[in-house]
N, CA, C and O atoms as a GROMACS GRO file, in nm:
protein
  384
    1MET      N    1 -10.268   7.806  -2.201
    1MET     CA    2 -10.120   7.782  -2.184
    1MET      C    3 -10.103   7.642  -2.220
    1MET      O    4 -10.175   7.549  -2.180
    2THR      N    5  -9.999   7.634  -2.302
    2THR     CA    6  -9.950   7.506  -2.353
    2THR      C    7  -9.854   7.409  -2.226
    2THR      O    8  -9.764   7.470  -2.168
    3GLU      N    9  -9.873   7.291  -2.196
    3GLU     CA   10  -9.775   7.230  -2.117
    3GLU      C   11  -9.675   7.182  -2.185
    3GLU      O   12  -9.706   7.124  -2.290
    4PRO      N   13  -9.549   7.188  -2.157
    4PRO     CA   14  -9.467   7.146  -2.233
    4PRO      C   15  -9.450   6.983  -2.230
    4PRO      O   16  -9.498   6.905  -2.149
    5MET      N   17  -9.367   6.956  -2.343
    5MET     CA   18  -9.363   6.808  -2.360
    5MET      C   19  -9.288   6.744  -2.266
    5MET      O   20  -9.195   6.800  -2.207
    6PRO      N   21  -9.329   6.605  -2.243
    6PRO     CA   22  -9.234   6.546  -2.160
    6PRO      C   23  -9.103   6.482  -2.230
    6PRO      O   24  -9.105   6.442  -2.346
    7ALA      N   25  -9.000   6.477  -2.155
    7ALA     CA   26  -8.895   6.438  -2.232
    7ALA      C   27  -8.913   6.284  -2.278
    7ALA      O   28  -8.979   6.207  -2.207
    8PRO      N   29  -8.858   6.244  -2.387
    8PRO     CA   30  -8.869   6.116  -2.434
    8PRO      C   31  -8.791   6.026  -2.337
    8PRO      O   32  -8.689   6.060  -2.278
    9ALA      N   33  -8.858   5.894  -2.327
    9ALA     CA   34  -8.782   5.771  -2.266
    9ALA      C   35  -8.652   5.760  -2.310
    9ALA      O   36  -8.628   5.799  -2.424
   10PRO      N   37  -8.548   5.709  -2.234
   10PRO     CA   38  -8.403   5.694  -2.300
   10PRO      C   39  -8.433   5.556  -2.381
   10PRO      O   40  -8.514   5.471  -2.343
   11GLU      N   41  -8.356   5.550  -2.498
   11GLU     CA   42  -8.354   5.406  -2.587
   11GLU      C   43  -8.266   5.308  -2.501
   11GLU      O   44  -8.158   5.329  -2.446
   12VAL      N   45  -8.336   5.206  -2.504
   12VAL     CA   46  -8.266   5.088  -2.460
   12VAL      C   47  -8.169   5.059  -2.561
   12VAL      O   48  -8.190   5.062  -2.682
   13PRO      N   49  -8.042   5.025  -2.495
   13PRO     CA   50  -7.939   4.957  -2.609
   13PRO      C   51  -7.957   4.843  -2.662
   13PRO      O   52  -7.982   4.750  -2.586
   14ARG      N   53  -7.951   4.824  -2.778
   14ARG     CA   54  -7.952   4.681  -2.834
   14ARG      C   55  -7.811   4.617  -2.882
   14ARG      O   56  -7.729   4.662  -2.962
   15HIS      N   57  -7.811   4.508  -2.813
   15HIS     CA   58  -7.686   4.432  -2.803
   15HIS      C   59  -7.690   4.339  -2.930
   15HIS      O   60  -7.785   4.262  -2.932
   16ARG      N   61  -7.605   4.332  -3.031
   16ARG     CA   62  -7.598   4.234  -3.106
   16ARG      C   63  -7.538   4.107  -3.088
   16ARG      O   64  -7.470   4.093  -2.986
   17TRP      N   65  -7.550   4.014  -3.165
   17TRP     CA   66  -7.462   3.857  -3.125
   17TRP      C   67  -7.323   3.909  -3.131
   17TRP      O   68  -7.260   3.847  -3.045
   18TYR      N   69  -7.242   3.999  -3.195
   18TYR     CA   70  -7.097   4.009  -3.184
   18TYR      C   71  -7.055   4.068  -3.064
   18TYR      O   72  -6.944   4.042  -3.019
   19HIS      N   73  -7.141   4.153  -2.999
   19HIS     CA   74  -7.119   4.228  -2.867
   19HIS      C   75  -7.092   4.072  -2.769
   19HIS      O   76  -6.986   4.039  -2.714
   20VAL      N   77  -7.196   4.009  -2.769
   20VAL     CA   78  -7.215   3.866  -2.669
   20VAL      C   79  -7.069   3.795  -2.690
   20VAL      O   80  -6.991   3.766  -2.598
   21ALA      N   81  -7.048   3.773  -2.830
   21ALA     CA   82  -6.960   3.698  -2.862
   21ALA      C   83  -6.802   3.758  -2.812
   21ALA      O   84  -6.718   3.689  -2.753
   22MET      N   85  -6.785   3.897  -2.849
   22MET     CA   86  -6.653   3.974  -2.799
   22MET      C   87  -6.664   3.923  -2.636
   22MET      O   88  -6.579   3.857  -2.578
   23ALA      N   89  -6.772   3.964  -2.589
   23ALA     CA   90  -6.756   3.950  -2.422
   23ALA      C   91  -6.715   3.795  -2.387
   23ALA      O   92  -6.641   3.780  -2.290
   24LEU      N   93  -6.757   3.682  -2.458
   24LEU     CA   94  -6.722   3.564  -2.408
   24LEU      C   95  -6.590   3.533  -2.471
   24LEU      O   96  -6.532   3.441  -2.413
   25ILE      N   97  -6.528   3.582  -2.569
   25ILE     CA   98  -6.382   3.591  -2.624
   25ILE      C   99  -6.315   3.643  -2.501
   25ILE      O  100  -6.240   3.572  -2.435
   26PHE      N  101  -6.342   3.769  -2.470
   26PHE     CA  102  -6.249   3.849  -2.359
   26PHE      C  103  -6.243   3.761  -2.236
   26PHE      O  104  -6.135   3.737  -2.182
   27ILE      N  105  -6.374   3.706  -2.185
   27ILE     CA  106  -6.373   3.622  -2.060
   27ILE      C  107  -6.287   3.503  -2.084
   27ILE      O  108  -6.202   3.486  -1.996
   28VAL      N  109  -6.287   3.413  -2.186
   28VAL     CA  110  -6.201   3.319  -2.216
   28VAL      C  111  -6.029   3.353  -2.199
   28VAL      O  112  -5.947   3.288  -2.135
   29PHE      N  113  -6.011   3.463  -2.269
   29PHE     CA  114  -5.867   3.503  -2.304
   29PHE      C  115  -5.850   3.548  -2.157
   29PHE      O  116  -5.757   3.478  -2.114
   30CYS      N  117  -5.891   3.623  -2.068
   30CYS     CA  118  -5.856   3.668  -1.930
   30CYS      C  119  -5.834   3.526  -1.845
   30CYS      O  120  -5.730   3.496  -1.787
   31MET      N  121  -5.955   3.446  -1.851
   31MET     CA  122  -5.916   3.316  -1.780
   31MET      C  123  -5.825   3.238  -1.798
   31MET      O  124  -5.760   3.190  -1.705
   32GLU      N  125  -5.803   3.209  -1.930
   32GLU     CA  126  -5.683   3.136  -1.977
   32GLU      C  127  -5.546   3.202  -1.926
   32GLU      O  128  -5.461   3.140  -1.862
   33LEU      N  129  -5.539   3.326  -1.961
   33LEU     CA  130  -5.418   3.398  -1.947
   33LEU      C  131  -5.391   3.394  -1.766
   33LEU      O  132  -5.281   3.364  -1.719
   34GLY      N  133  -5.485   3.421  -1.698
   34GLY     CA  134  -5.480   3.431  -1.532
   34GLY      C  135  -5.417   3.321  -1.491
   34GLY      O  136  -5.318   3.318  -1.419
   35MET      N  137  -5.503   3.182  -1.560
   35MET     CA  138  -5.445   3.047  -1.499
   35MET      C  139  -5.306   3.031  -1.530
   35MET      O  140  -5.226   2.984  -1.449
   36PHE      N  141  -5.273   3.073  -1.657
   36PHE     CA  142  -5.119   3.038  -1.682
   36PHE      C  143  -5.007   3.108  -1.598
   36PHE      O  144  -4.897   3.067  -1.563
   37LEU      N  145  -5.084   3.251  -1.572
   37LEU     CA  146  -4.972   3.327  -1.483
   37LEU      C  147  -4.992   3.272  -1.349
   37LEU      O  148  -4.902   3.308  -1.272
   38VAL      N  149  -5.080   3.198  -1.295
   38VAL     CA  150  -5.089   3.184  -1.168
   38VAL      C  151  -4.992   3.036  -1.154
   38VAL      O  152  -4.913   3.015  -1.062
   39ILE      N  153  -5.013   2.958  -1.248
   39ILE     CA  154  -4.934   2.821  -1.238
   39ILE      C  155  -4.786   2.836  -1.306
   39ILE      O  156  -4.685   2.813  -1.240
   40PHE      N  157  -4.781   2.871  -1.422
   40PHE     CA  158  -4.638   2.880  -1.489
   40PHE      C  159  -4.511   2.922  -1.399
   40PHE      O  160  -4.402   2.865  -1.404
   41PRO      N  161  -4.540   3.021  -1.324
   41PRO     CA  162  -4.399   3.070  -1.252
   41PRO      C  163  -4.352   2.965  -1.148
   41PRO      O  164  -4.235   2.956  -1.111
   42TRP      N  165  -4.470   2.871  -1.097
   42TRP     CA  166  -4.401   2.773  -1.007
   42TRP      C  167  -4.387   2.631  -1.063
   42TRP      O  168  -4.386   2.536  -0.984
   43SER      N  169  -4.376   2.611  -1.196
   43SER     CA  170  -4.353   2.510  -1.265
   43SER      C  171  -4.205   2.489  -1.299
   43SER      O  172  -4.135   2.590  -1.298
   44ASP      N  173  -4.147   2.370  -1.329
   44ASP     CA  174  -4.010   2.355  -1.381
   44ASP      C  175  -3.956   2.415  -1.490
   44ASP      O  176  -3.834   2.417  -1.502
   45PHE      N  177  -4.058   2.486  -1.605
   45PHE     CA  178  -4.044   2.536  -1.732
   45PHE      C  179  -3.972   2.696  -1.704
   45PHE      O  180  -3.897   2.760  -1.777
   46TRP      N  181  -4.023   2.727  -1.578
   46TRP     CA  182  -4.000   2.886  -1.563
   46TRP      C  183  -3.848   2.915  -1.552
   46TRP      O  184  -3.804   3.028  -1.575
   47ASP      N  185  -3.770   2.813  -1.518
   47ASP     CA  186  -3.633   2.846  -1.510
   47ASP      C  187  -3.539   2.810  -1.666
   47ASP      O  188  -3.430   2.854  -1.702
   48ARG      N  189  -3.618   2.732  -1.722
   48ARG     CA  190  -3.593   2.689  -1.863
   48ARG      C  191  -3.640   2.796  -1.977
   48ARG      O  192  -3.620   2.770  -2.096
   49GLY      N  193  -3.694   2.900  -1.941
   49GLY     CA  194  -3.756   2.982  -2.048
   49GLY      C  195  -3.656   3.070  -2.091
   49GLY      O  196  -3.546   3.080  -2.037
   50ILE      N  197  -3.700   3.141  -2.201
   50ILE     CA  198  -3.629   3.234  -2.290
   50ILE      C  199  -3.595   3.359  -2.219
   50ILE      O  200  -3.485   3.410  -2.238
   51PHE      N  201  -3.684   3.413  -2.134
   51PHE     CA  202  -3.641   3.521  -2.071
   51PHE      C  203  -3.532   3.511  -1.972
   51PHE      O  204  -3.460   3.610  -1.958
   52SER      N  205  -3.508   3.404  -1.901
   52SER     CA  206  -3.405   3.392  -1.794
   52SER      C  207  -3.276   3.340  -1.879
   52SER      O  208  -3.172   3.322  -1.816
   53ALA      N  209  -3.278   3.317  -2.002
   53ALA     CA  210  -3.168   3.297  -2.080
   53ALA      C  211  -3.093   3.430  -2.143
   53ALA      O  212  -2.973   3.443  -2.165
   54LEU      N  213  -3.205   3.533  -2.169
   54LEU     CA  214  -3.156   3.638  -2.247
   54LEU      C  215  -3.042   3.733  -2.141
   54LEU      O  216  -2.947   3.795  -2.187
   55ALA      N  217  -3.070   3.730  -2.020
   55ALA     CA  218  -2.978   3.796  -1.947
   55ALA      C  219  -2.953   3.722  -1.827
   55ALA      O  220  -3.021   3.741  -1.726
   56PRO      N  221  -2.847   3.626  -1.832
   56PRO     CA  222  -2.813   3.563  -1.709
   56PRO      C  223  -2.784   3.664  -1.587
   56PRO      O  224  -2.805   3.616  -1.476
   57GLU      N  225  -2.747   3.770  -1.591
   57GLU     CA  226  -2.709   3.833  -1.491
   57GLU      C  227  -2.866   3.874  -1.403
   57GLU      O  228  -2.859   3.906  -1.284
   58TRP      N  229  -2.977   3.871  -1.460
   58TRP     CA  230  -3.077   3.878  -1.392
   58TRP      C  231  -3.139   3.755  -1.322
   58TRP      O  232  -3.239   3.765  -1.250
   59ARG      N  233  -3.076   3.639  -1.346
   59ARG     CA  234  -3.109   3.523  -1.306
   59ARG      C  235  -3.176   3.525  -1.149
   59ARG      O  236  -3.282   3.466  -1.126
   60MET      N  237  -3.112   3.590  -1.056
   60MET     CA  238  -3.123   3.599  -0.930
   60MET      C  239  -3.245   3.653  -0.894
   60MET      O  240  -3.311   3.609  -0.800
   61TYR      N  241  -3.282   3.756  -0.971
   61TYR     CA  242  -3.408   3.833  -0.973
   61TYR      C  243  -3.529   3.748  -1.033
   61TYR      O  244  -3.642   3.750  -0.984
   62TRP      N  245  -3.496   3.681  -1.134
   62TRP     CA  246  -3.593   3.588  -1.207
   62TRP      C  247  -3.637   3.446  -1.113
   62TRP      O  248  -3.746   3.390  -1.119
   63ASP      N  249  -3.541   3.413  -1.042
   63ASP     CA  250  -3.568   3.282  -0.950
   63ASP      C  251  -3.618   3.352  -0.812
   63ASP      O  252  -3.630   3.280  -0.713
   64ASN      N  253  -3.643   3.468  -0.804
   64ASN     CA  254  -3.691   3.525  -0.672
   64ASN      C  255  -3.830   3.481  -0.655
   64ASN      O  256  -3.918   3.500  -0.739
   65ALA      N  257  -3.847   3.417  -0.540
   65ALA     CA  258  -4.001   3.383  -0.496
   65ALA      C  259  -4.100   3.513  -0.522
   65ALA      O  260  -4.207   3.504  -0.583
   66TYR      N  261  -4.054   3.620  -0.473
   66TYR     CA  262  -4.122   3.738  -0.469
   66TYR      C  263  -4.153   3.798  -0.620
   66TYR      O  264  -4.252   3.867  -0.646
   67VAL      N  265  -4.055   3.762  -0.712
   67VAL     CA  266  -4.104   3.782  -0.850
   67VAL      C  267  -4.204   3.683  -0.916
   67VAL      O  268  -4.288   3.716  -1.000
   68ARG      N  269  -4.187   3.560  -0.869
   68ARG     CA  270  -4.291   3.467  -0.891
   68ARG      C  271  -4.421   3.488  -0.851
   68ARG      O  272  -4.520   3.466  -0.920
   69GLY      N  273  -4.418   3.540  -0.711
   69GLY     CA  274  -4.522   3.577  -0.663
   69GLY      C  275  -4.603   3.680  -0.716
   69GLY      O  276  -4.725   3.670  -0.713
   70ALA      N  277  -4.531   3.800  -0.775
   70ALA     CA  278  -4.602   3.908  -0.854
   70ALA      C  279  -4.680   3.844  -0.998
   70ALA      O  280  -4.790   3.874  -1.043
   71VAL      N  281  -4.587   3.754  -1.046
   71VAL     CA  282  -4.653   3.722  -1.178
   71VAL      C  283  -4.781   3.657  -1.164
   71VAL      O  284  -4.874   3.676  -1.242
   72SER      N  285  -4.787   3.559  -1.038
   72SER     CA  286  -4.917   3.493  -0.996
   72SER      C  287  -4.995   3.577  -0.956
   72SER      O  288  -5.113   3.553  -0.981
   73GLY      N  289  -4.971   3.676  -0.898
   73GLY     CA  290  -5.087   3.812  -0.862
   73GLY      C  291  -5.141   3.885  -0.973
   73GLY      O  292  -5.248   3.947  -0.969
   74LEU      N  293  -5.066   3.876  -1.073
   74LEU     CA  294  -5.124   3.933  -1.212
   74LEU      C  295  -5.212   3.841  -1.252
   74LEU      O  296  -5.318   3.884  -1.297
   75GLY      N  297  -5.194   3.717  -1.246
   75GLY     CA  298  -5.275   3.591  -1.280
   75GLY      C  299  -5.383   3.607  -1.205
   75GLY      O  300  -5.486   3.615  -1.271
   76ILE      N  301  -5.397   3.615  -1.077
   76ILE     CA  302  -5.510   3.612  -1.002
   76ILE      C  303  -5.580   3.736  -1.038
   76ILE      O  304  -5.703   3.740  -1.040
   77VAL      N  305  -5.518   3.820  -1.062
   77VAL     CA  306  -5.619   3.973  -1.097
   77VAL      C  307  -5.682   3.940  -1.250
   77VAL      O  308  -5.792   3.988  -1.275
   78ASN      N  309  -5.620   3.865  -1.343
   78ASN     CA  310  -5.686   3.823  -1.451
   78ASN      C  311  -5.805   3.729  -1.430
   78ASN      O  312  -5.906   3.741  -1.499
   79VAL      N  313  -5.792   3.639  -1.340
   79VAL     CA  314  -5.909   3.561  -1.330
   79VAL      C  315  -5.999   3.614  -1.232
   79VAL      O  316  -6.095   3.543  -1.203
   80TYR      N  317  -5.986   3.729  -1.175
   80TYR     CA  318  -6.086   3.818  -1.111
   80TYR      C  319  -6.178   3.887  -1.211
   80TYR      O  320  -6.301   3.891  -1.203
   81ILE      N  321  -6.086   3.951  -1.322
   81ILE     CA  322  -6.154   4.017  -1.416
   81ILE      C  323  -6.225   3.935  -1.484
   81ILE      O  324  -6.334   3.985  -1.515
   82SER      N  325  -6.204   3.797  -1.532
   82SER     CA  326  -6.277   3.730  -1.605
   82SER      C  327  -6.403   3.659  -1.529
   82SER      O  328  -6.496   3.608  -1.592
   83LEU      N  329  -6.395   3.661  -1.392
   83LEU     CA  330  -6.502   3.643  -1.310
   83LEU      C  331  -6.627   3.775  -1.308
   83LEU      O  332  -6.748   3.751  -1.310
   84MET      N  333  -6.578   3.893  -1.305
   84MET     CA  334  -6.668   3.987  -1.321
   84MET      C  335  -6.703   4.020  -1.412
   84MET      O  336  -6.794   4.103  -1.413
   85GLU      N  337  -6.653   3.977  -1.520
   85GLU     CA  338  -6.719   3.998  -1.663
   85GLU      C  339  -6.814   3.871  -1.701
   85GLU      O  340  -6.897   3.883  -1.790
   86ILE      N  341  -6.797   3.744  -1.627
   86ILE     CA  342  -6.908   3.657  -1.622
   86ILE      C  343  -7.043   3.712  -1.570
   86ILE      O  344  -7.151   3.703  -1.630
   87PHE      N  345  -7.017   3.783  -1.421
   87PHE     CA  346  -7.131   3.848  -1.387
   87PHE      C  347  -7.191   3.957  -1.463
   87PHE      O  348  -7.311   3.983  -1.457
   88ARG      N  349  -7.116   4.014  -1.528
   88ARG     CA  350  -7.156   4.134  -1.620
   88ARG      C  351  -7.234   4.083  -1.759
   88ARG      O  352  -7.293   4.152  -1.842
   89LEU      N  353  -7.220   3.980  -1.757
   89LEU     CA  354  -7.290   3.913  -1.902
   89LEU      C  355  -7.456   3.937  -1.884
   89LEU      O  356  -7.530   3.927  -1.982
   90ARG      N  357  -7.504   3.966  -1.764
   90ARG     CA  358  -7.627   3.996  -1.769
   90ARG      C  359  -7.699   4.112  -1.820
   90ARG      O  360  -7.819   4.138  -1.820
   91ARG      N  361  -7.578   4.188  -1.870
   91ARG     CA  362  -7.621   4.309  -1.942
   91ARG      C  363  -7.677   4.304  -2.090
   91ARG      O  364  -7.726   4.397  -2.154
   92PHE      N  365  -7.657   4.160  -2.131
   92PHE     CA  366  -7.694   4.122  -2.271
   92PHE      C  367  -7.828   4.048  -2.248
   92PHE      O  368  -7.884   4.006  -2.349
   93ALA      N  369  -7.890   4.025  -2.118
   93ALA     CA  370  -8.028   3.974  -2.120
   93ALA      C  371  -8.137   4.063  -2.186
   93ALA      O  372  -8.125   4.185  -2.196
   94ARG      N  373  -8.225   4.006  -2.224
   94ARG     CA  374  -8.349   4.063  -2.297
   94ARG      C  375  -8.442   4.130  -2.176
   94ARG      O  376  -8.481   4.056  -2.086
   95ARG      N  377  -8.470   4.239  -2.177
   95ARG     CA  378  -8.529   4.293  -2.080
   95ARG      C  379  -8.678   4.339  -2.133
   95ARG      O  380  -8.686   4.434  -2.211
   96SER      N  381  -8.788   4.275  -2.092
   96SER     CA  382  -8.899   4.283  -2.173
   96SER      C  383  -9.006   4.379  -2.098
   96SER      O  384  -9.115   4.403  -2.150
   0.00000   0.00000   0.00000
């Protein structure tokens, strides 16, 4: 009686340099966008932006602190995503 062949070991994924480069570009993009969205709604430029001039009747909503807080909240989410991606960079570490 012949024994069944054992299943082959799964192949370890090989990451090329462009995988790491794209991960770093994504991290930088998310961090910059997040920091911008956290800071910009509370600056003086927020009131003079193009979006507030497009529809003057929406100005009362645009100047609302809750809207500014929501935009800053999106920025915090982007910063969180970039930090999680930094921790995920370990997937590119060589395993011997």
